[in-house]
C-alpha positions as CSV (number, residue, x, y, z in Angstrom):
1,M,0.0,0.0,0.0
2,V,1.1,3.5,-0.7
3,R,1.8,5.9,2.2
4,R,-1.2,7.8,3.6
5,F,-1.1,11.0,5.6
6,Y,-4.0,12.6,7.5
7,A,-3.8,16.3,7.5
8,S,-6.1,16.7,10.6
9,T,-3.7,14.8,12.9
10,D,-1.1,16.4,15.1
11,A,1.7,14.4,13.6
12,F,0.9,15.4,10.0
13,N,3.2,18.5,9.7
14,G,6.3,16.8,10.9
15,E,5.7,13.5,9.1
16,F,4.8,15.1,5.8
17,A,7.8,17.5,6.0
18,Q,10.1,14.5,6.4
19,F,8.4,12.8,3.4
20,L,8.8,15.9,1.1
21,E,12.5,16.2,2.1
22,Q,13.4,12.6,1.3
23,E,16.1,12.2,-1.3
24,R,15.0,11.1,-4.8
25,G,17.4,10.2,-7.6
26,T,21.0,9.1,-7.7
27,G,23.1,8.7,-4.7
28,A,26.4,8.7,-6.7
29,D,29.0,11.4,-6.2
30,V,27.6,13.3,-9.2
31,A,29.1,16.6,-8.4
32,K,32.7,15.3,-8.4
33,I,32.3,13.3,-11.6
34,V,30.7,16.3,-13.4
35,A,33.4,18.7,-12.2
36,D,36.1,16.4,-13.6
37,I,34.4,16.1,-16.9
38,I,33.9,19.9,-17.2
39,A,37.5,20.5,-16.3
40,D,38.7,18.0,-18.9
41,V,36.5,19.6,-21.6
42,R,37.8,23.0,-20.8
43,K,41.4,21.7,-21.1
44,R,41.2,19.5,-24.1
45,G,38.0,20.7,-25.9
46,G,36.7,18.5,-28.7
47,E,39.1,15.7,-28.0
48,A,37.6,15.2,-24.5
49,V,34.0,15.5,-25.8
50,A,34.7,12.9,-28.4
51,E,36.2,10.5,-25.9
52,Y,33.4,10.8,-23.5
53,T,30.8,10.4,-26.3
54,A,32.6,7.2,-27.4
55,K,32.7,6.0,-23.8
56,F,29.2,6.7,-22.8
57,D,27.2,6.6,-26.0
58,G,29.3,4.3,-28.2
59,L,29.4,7.0,-31.0
60,Q,32.5,8.2,-32.7
61,L,32.7,12.0,-33.2
62,D,35.2,14.0,-35.2
63,P,37.0,15.9,-32.4
64,S,37.3,19.0,-34.6
65,T,33.7,19.2,-35.7
66,L,31.9,17.2,-33.0
67,K,29.9,15.7,-35.9
68,S,29.3,12.1,-36.9
69,D,28.6,10.7,-40.4
70,N,26.2,8.3,-38.8
71,V,23.8,11.0,-37.5
72,D,22.1,13.2,-40.1
73,L,19.0,15.2,-39.1
74,H,17.6,15.4,-42.6
75,A,18.0,11.7,-43.4
76,L,16.5,10.8,-40.0
77,A,13.6,13.2,-40.4
78,A,12.7,11.6,-43.7
79,E,12.0,8.4,-41.7
80,C,9.4,10.1,-39.5
81,P,5.9,8.7,-40.3
82,Q,3.4,11.2,-41.7
83,D,0.9,10.9,-38.9
84,L,3.6,11.7,-36.4
85,R,4.8,14.6,-38.5
86,D,1.2,15.9,-38.5
87,A,1.1,15.6,-34.7
88,I,4.4,17.4,-34.4
89,D,3.2,20.2,-36.8
90,F,0.0,20.5,-34.7
91,A,1.9,20.8,-31.5
92,H,4.4,23.2,-33.0
93,D,1.7,25.6,-34.1
94,R,-0.1,25.6,-30.7
95,I,3.2,26.1,-28.8
96,A,4.1,29.0,-31.2
97,A,0.7,30.7,-30.7
98,Y,0.9,30.4,-26.9
99,H,4.4,31.8,-26.6
100,S,3.8,34.5,-29.2
101,A,1.1,35.9,-26.9
102,Q,3.7,36.2,-24.1
103,R,5.7,38.8,-25.9
104,P,6.2,41.8,-23.5
105,N,6.2,45.4,-24.7
106,D,8.8,48.0,-24.4
107,H,7.7,50.9,-22.2
108,K,8.7,54.5,-21.3
109,F,7.2,57.3,-19.3
110,T,8.1,60.7,-17.9
111,D,7.8,61.1,-14.1
112,D,6.9,64.1,-12.0
113,A,10.5,65.3,-11.9
114,G,10.7,65.3,-15.7
115,V,12.9,62.3,-15.9
116,E,12.2,59.8,-18.7
117,L,12.3,56.2,-17.6
118,G,11.5,52.9,-19.2
119,W,12.7,49.5,-20.4
120,R,13.5,47.6,-23.6
121,W,13.4,43.9,-24.2
122,T,16.1,42.3,-26.4
123,A,16.6,38.7,-27.4
124,L,19.6,36.6,-26.3
125,E,22.2,36.1,-29.1
126,S,22.8,32.4,-28.6
127,V,21.1,29.5,-26.8
128,G,22.0,25.9,-26.3
129,V,19.1,23.4,-26.2
130,Y,19.7,20.1,-24.4
131,V,17.3,17.3,-25.6
132,P,17.4,14.2,-23.4
133,G,17.8,10.7,-24.7
134,G,18.0,7.4,-22.9
135,R,14.7,5.6,-22.2
136,A,12.6,7.5,-24.7
137,S,12.8,10.1,-27.5
138,Y,11.3,13.5,-26.8
139,P,10.3,15.5,-29.8
140,S,8.1,17.5,-27.5
141,S,11.2,18.7,-25.6
142,V,12.6,20.0,-28.8
143,L,9.5,22.0,-29.6
144,M,9.1,23.3,-26.0
145,N,12.7,24.7,-25.9
146,V,13.4,25.7,-29.5
147,V,10.0,27.3,-30.5
148,P,10.0,30.0,-27.8
149,A,13.7,30.8,-28.5
150,K,12.9,31.2,-32.2
151,I,9.9,33.4,-31.5
152,A,11.9,35.5,-29.1
153,G,14.4,36.3,-31.9
154,V,17.4,34.3,-30.7
155,D,20.0,34.5,-33.5
156,R,21.7,31.2,-32.9
157,I,20.1,28.1,-31.5
158,V,22.4,25.1,-30.9
159,M,20.8,21.7,-30.2
160,V,22.6,18.8,-28.6
161,A,21.1,15.3,-28.0
162,P,22.7,12.0,-27.2
163,A,22.6,9.5,-30.0
164,P,23.7,6.2,-28.5
165,K,25.5,4.1,-31.2
166,G,24.3,6.6,-33.8
167,E,20.6,6.1,-33.0
168,L,18.4,9.2,-32.8
169,S,14.7,9.3,-33.0
170,P,13.4,10.4,-36.4
171,A,10.7,12.3,-34.5
172,V,13.3,14.3,-32.7
173,A,15.1,15.0,-36.0
174,Y,11.8,16.1,-37.7
175,A,10.8,18.3,-34.7
176,A,14.3,20.0,-34.7
177,L,14.0,20.9,-38.4
178,K,10.4,22.0,-38.0
179,A,11.4,24.3,-35.1
180,G,14.2,25.8,-37.1
181,V,17.4,24.2,-35.6
182,E,20.4,24.8,-37.9
183,E,23.2,23.8,-35.6
184,F,23.2,20.3,-34.1
185,Y,25.7,18.1,-32.4
186,P,24.9,14.4,-31.5
187,M,26.3,14.4,-27.9
188,G,24.9,14.4,-24.4
189,G,25.8,14.3,-20.8
190,A,27.9,16.7,-18.8
191,Q,30.4,16.9,-21.7
192,A,27.8,18.4,-23.9
193,V,26.9,21.0,-21.3
194,A,30.5,21.9,-20.9
195,A,31.1,22.2,-24.6
196,L,28.1,24.5,-24.9
197,A,29.3,26.7,-22.0
198,Y,33.0,26.9,-22.9
199,G,33.1,26.0,-26.5
200,T,35.5,23.9,-28.5
201,S,37.6,24.5,-31.6
202,N,34.5,24.3,-33.8
203,L,31.6,24.9,-31.4
204,A,31.3,28.5,-30.2
205,P,30.0,28.9,-26.7
206,V,26.4,29.9,-26.1
207,D,25.0,32.5,-23.7
208,K,22.3,30.3,-22.1
209,I,21.6,26.6,-21.8
210,V,18.0,25.2,-21.5
211,G,16.4,21.9,-21.5
212,P,16.0,18.9,-19.1
213,G,18.4,16.0,-18.6
214,N,19.5,13.4,-16.1
215,A,21.2,14.1,-12.8
216,F,24.6,14.6,-14.5
217,V,23.2,17.1,-16.9
218,A,21.4,19.0,-14.1
219,E,24.6,19.1,-12.1
220,A,26.6,20.3,-15.1
221,K,24.2,23.1,-15.6
222,R,24.5,24.0,-12.0
223,Q,28.3,24.1,-12.2
224,V,28.5,26.2,-15.4
225,F,25.9,28.7,-14.2
226,G,27.5,32.1,-14.1
227,R,29.6,31.4,-17.2
228,V,26.3,31.0,-19.0
229,G,22.6,31.4,-18.0
230,I,20.5,28.3,-17.4
231,D,16.7,27.8,-17.2
232,T,16.5,25.6,-14.1
233,I,18.0,22.7,-12.3
234,A,15.6,20.0,-13.3
235,G,14.8,17.2,-10.8
236,P,12.6,14.1,-11.1
237,S,9.1,14.6,-12.6
238,E,6.2,15.3,-10.2
239,I,2.4,15.4,-10.3
240,L,-0.1,16.3,-7.6
241,V,-3.8,15.7,-8.1
242,I,-6.5,17.1,-5.9
243,A,-9.7,14.9,-6.5
244,D,-13.2,15.1,-5.1
245,H,-16.2,12.8,-5.4
246,T,-16.8,13.9,-9.0
247,A,-13.5,12.6,-10.2
248,N,-13.2,9.3,-12.2
249,P,-10.8,7.1,-10.2
250,D,-9.5,5.4,-13.3
251,W,-8.7,8.8,-14.9
252,V,-7.0,10.0,-11.8
253,A,-5.0,6.8,-11.5
254,A,-3.8,7.1,-15.1
255,D,-2.8,10.7,-14.5
256,L,-0.7,9.7,-11.4
257,L,1.0,7.0,-13.4
258,S,1.7,9.3,-16.3
259,Q,4.5,10.8,-14.2
260,A,5.4,7.7,-12.3
261,E,6.4,6.0,-15.5
262,H,9.0,8.6,-16.3
263,D,11.5,7.3,-13.7
264,P,11.6,5.4,-10.4
265,S,12.5,8.7,-8.7
266,S,9.4,10.5,-10.0
267,Q,6.7,11.4,-7.5
268,S,2.9,11.2,-7.7
269,I,0.7,12.5,-4.8
270,L,-3.0,12.5,-4.5
271,I,-5.0,14.8,-2.1
272,V,-8.6,13.9,-1.3
273,V,-11.2,15.2,1.2
274,D,-13.1,11.9,1.1
275,E,-10.9,8.9,2.0
276,A,-13.2,6.6,-0.1
277,V,-12.0,8.5,-3.2
278,G,-8.4,7.7,-2.2
279,D,-9.3,4.0,-1.8
280,S,-10.9,3.9,-5.2
281,V,-7.9,5.6,-6.9
282,E,-5.4,3.4,-5.1
283,K,-7.2,0.3,-6.4
284,A,-7.3,1.7,-9.9
285,V,-3.6,2.5,-9.8
286,E,-2.9,-1.1,-8.8
287,N,-5.1,-2.5,-11.6
288,Q,-3.4,-0.3,-14.2
289,L,0.1,-1.1,-13.0
290,N,-0.5,-4.7,-13.8
291,S,-1.0,-4.0,-17.5
292,L,1.2,-1.0,-18.0
293,A,4.3,-1.6,-20.2
294,T,6.3,0.8,-18.0
295,G,4.7,-0.7,-14.9
296,E,8.0,-1.8,-13.3
297,R,9.5,1.6,-12.9
298,A,6.0,3.2,-12.3
299,R,5.4,0.8,-9.5
300,E,8.8,1.6,-7.9
301,S,8.0,5.3,-8.2
302,W,4.5,4.9,-6.7
303,T,5.7,2.6,-3.9
304,N,8.7,4.6,-2.9
305,N,7.7,8.2,-3.5
306,G,3.9,8.2,-3.9
307,A,1.4,9.3,-1.3
308,I,-2.3,9.8,-0.6
309,V,-3.2,12.8,1.7
310,V,-6.6,13.0,3.3
311,A,-7.4,16.7,3.9
312,P,-10.4,18.0,6.0
313,D,-11.6,20.2,3.1
314,L,-10.6,21.8,-0.2
315,D,-9.2,24.9,1.4
316,A,-6.8,22.7,3.4
317,A,-6.0,20.8,0.2
318,A,-5.0,24.0,-1.5
319,S,-2.8,24.9,1.4
320,I,-1.1,21.5,1.3
321,A,-0.6,21.9,-2.5
322,N,1.2,25.2,-1.9
323,R,3.4,23.4,0.5
324,I,4.3,20.7,-2.0
325,A,4.7,23.3,-4.9
326,A,4.5,20.5,-7.4
327,E,5.7,20.6,-11.0
328,H,2.2,19.7,-12.2
329,L,-1.1,20.2,-10.3
330,E,-4.4,18.8,-11.5
331,L,-7.6,20.1,-9.9
332,C,-9.9,17.1,-10.7
333,I,-12.8,18.6,-8.7
334,E,-16.3,19.9,-9.3
335,D,-15.4,23.6,-9.3
336,P,-11.7,24.0,-10.1
337,D,-12.1,27.8,-10.8
338,A,-13.2,28.3,-7.2
339,L,-10.1,26.7,-5.8
340,L,-7.6,28.2,-8.3
341,P,-7.3,31.5,-6.5
342,L,-6.0,29.7,-3.4
343,V,-3.2,28.0,-5.5
344,R,0.0,30.0,-5.1
345,H,2.8,27.5,-5.9
346,A,2.7,25.1,-8.9
347,G,4.7,24.8,-12.1
348,A,1.5,24.4,-14.2
349,V,-2.2,23.9,-13.2
350,F,-4.7,21.7,-15.1
351,L,-8.3,22.6,-14.5
352,G,-11.1,20.0,-14.5
353,H,-11.6,16.4,-15.4
354,H,-10.8,16.7,-19.1
355,T,-7.4,18.4,-18.8
356,P,-4.9,15.7,-17.9
357,E,-1.3,16.8,-17.5
358,A,-0.3,14.8,-20.5
359,L,-2.2,17.3,-22.7
360,G,0.1,20.0,-21.4
361,D,3.1,17.8,-22.1
362,Y,2.3,18.0,-25.8
363,V,-0.4,20.1,-27.3
364,T,-2.1,22.7,-25.1
365,G,0.6,25.1,-26.1
366,S,1.8,25.8,-22.6
367,N,5.4,24.9,-21.9
368,H,6.2,21.6,-20.2
369,V,9.7,22.7,-19.0
370,L,8.7,23.4,-15.4
371,P,10.2,23.9,-11.9
372,T,10.6,20.7,-9.9
373,S,11.7,19.9,-6.3
374,R,9.5,22.6,-4.8
375,A,11.2,25.3,-7.0
376,A,7.7,26.5,-8.0
377,R,7.8,28.5,-4.8
378,F,10.2,30.9,-6.4
379,S,10.4,30.2,-10.2
380,S,8.2,29.7,-13.3
381,G,8.1,27.4,-16.2
382,L,10.0,28.1,-19.4
383,G,8.6,30.9,-21.5
384,L,9.4,33.5,-24.1
385,Y,10.8,35.7,-21.4
386,D,13.6,33.2,-20.7
387,F,15.0,34.1,-24.1
388,L,14.8,37.8,-23.6
389,K,16.5,40.4,-21.4
390,R,15.1,43.6,-20.0
391,M,17.3,46.7,-20.2
392,S,16.5,49.8,-18.1
393,V,16.5,53.1,-20.0
394,Q,16.6,56.6,-18.4
395,R,17.1,60.1,-19.5
396,A,17.3,63.3,-17.5
397,G,17.3,66.8,-19.1
398,P,18.6,69.9,-17.2
399,Q,15.3,70.3,-15.2
400,G,15.1,66.6,-14.4
401,F,18.7,66.5,-13.3
402,A,18.2,69.5,-11.1
403,A,15.2,67.9,-9.4
404,I,16.9,64.6,-8.5
405,A,20.6,65.3,-8.3
406,P,20.7,66.7,-4.7
407,A,19.4,63.4,-3.3
408,A,21.8,61.4,-5.4
409,L,24.7,63.6,-4.3
410,R,23.8,63.2,-0.6
411,L,23.7,59.4,-1.0
412,A,27.0,59.3,-2.8
413,E,28.6,61.3,0.0
414,A,27.0,59.1,2.7
415,E,28.5,56.0,1.0
416,R,31.9,57.7,0.8
417,L,32.2,57.4,-3.0
418,P,33.7,60.7,-4.0
419,A,33.9,59.9,-7.7
420,H,30.2,59.2,-7.7
421,A,29.6,62.4,-6.0
422,R,31.8,64.4,-8.4
423,S,30.1,62.9,-11.4
424,I,27.0,64.7,-10.1
425,S,28.4,67.8,-8.6
426,I,30.5,68.6,-11.6
427,R,27.3,69.2,-13.5
428,T,26.1,71.7,-10.8
429,N,29.4,73.6,-10.6
430,R,29.5,72.5,-6.9
431,D,32.7,71.0,-5.5
432,A,31.8,67.5,-4.3
433,D,34.8,67.6,-1.8
434,G,33.3,70.5,0.0
């Protein structure tokens, strides 16, 4: 049986906090391994990248170009079935429409002192997009990362993806070309992140790296942050479902397992106000696990990291949801709009019985690159703004300068920065040194 917590008990807060803080994922010394790989790539460039790619992926790269004759996007894309192409095209257009609507406007105004203030938005020059490989192919990750970068106006988009033994999904290749990728390298892992951050003989470094990956990729992004920007440190996938008596237990069970099947370290949590609903969903989960092709890892995830929380009412359920700050939150309840204003922390929210999280993974248009590990408390999912920068703009004429300079001068003097003070006083014919 999966763990159960009862929010009305005195022990709940402590026990649930311990549950949320339990480690999920690898226990290996990832940080040390990644640091050594990054240092090696910085020292030896393409030679190191090629060696690691041969070691981990069984693929030979030309150290000078980081290319392989065995991996060609155009040839691979031609193998993508037409019905899958149509689905990718459909998703692409919805993602493009959603992110186009996010474009912020430049703005300026003149305040009471006569000073002109405002801001301008400009696109990043170059972005590296990491597309994970391994257990499955993810054309959706290509679209979610490349499409908003393209719409934002990023000049150079570099995609990397591991191609074990030269194998790369035709769907990934087609999605890359559809989204407008022009620069691609068949490599993955920490060595790919290091190459994007520091460059090699042929690969110029980028300004920001986005996209999910395994624990080694996440740690590599953490270590190169500062040299380049990153989107987030992605952890294992998560879903939280709040369900009431109107929810279909089989539907809720399928939604919980949609994240559990990603990885044994994924987490699926259900909050109910009627324990009988929890009983029904748990039974449905067990039935579906028995026939699920990915049932082995889904079961491990559900058993080790899953939970059912019984809350006294929906207000309490929303409070618990904010505490969890899940990557995905489904409100499978009679009136999700009434509860939504109480939700403060979630990567993405899915309203009602006909909006499973899996729709958002692919075709609603909203981005599926979302904060995990409770990072939704302070960060947002990937969007157009992640590929833009905001520059402040200000202009003071003689009258505006006269109105605000005295306060600036006094603050510069208080901070004992005489050159700051002089840059102000020299314009007033006043000696900043007294």
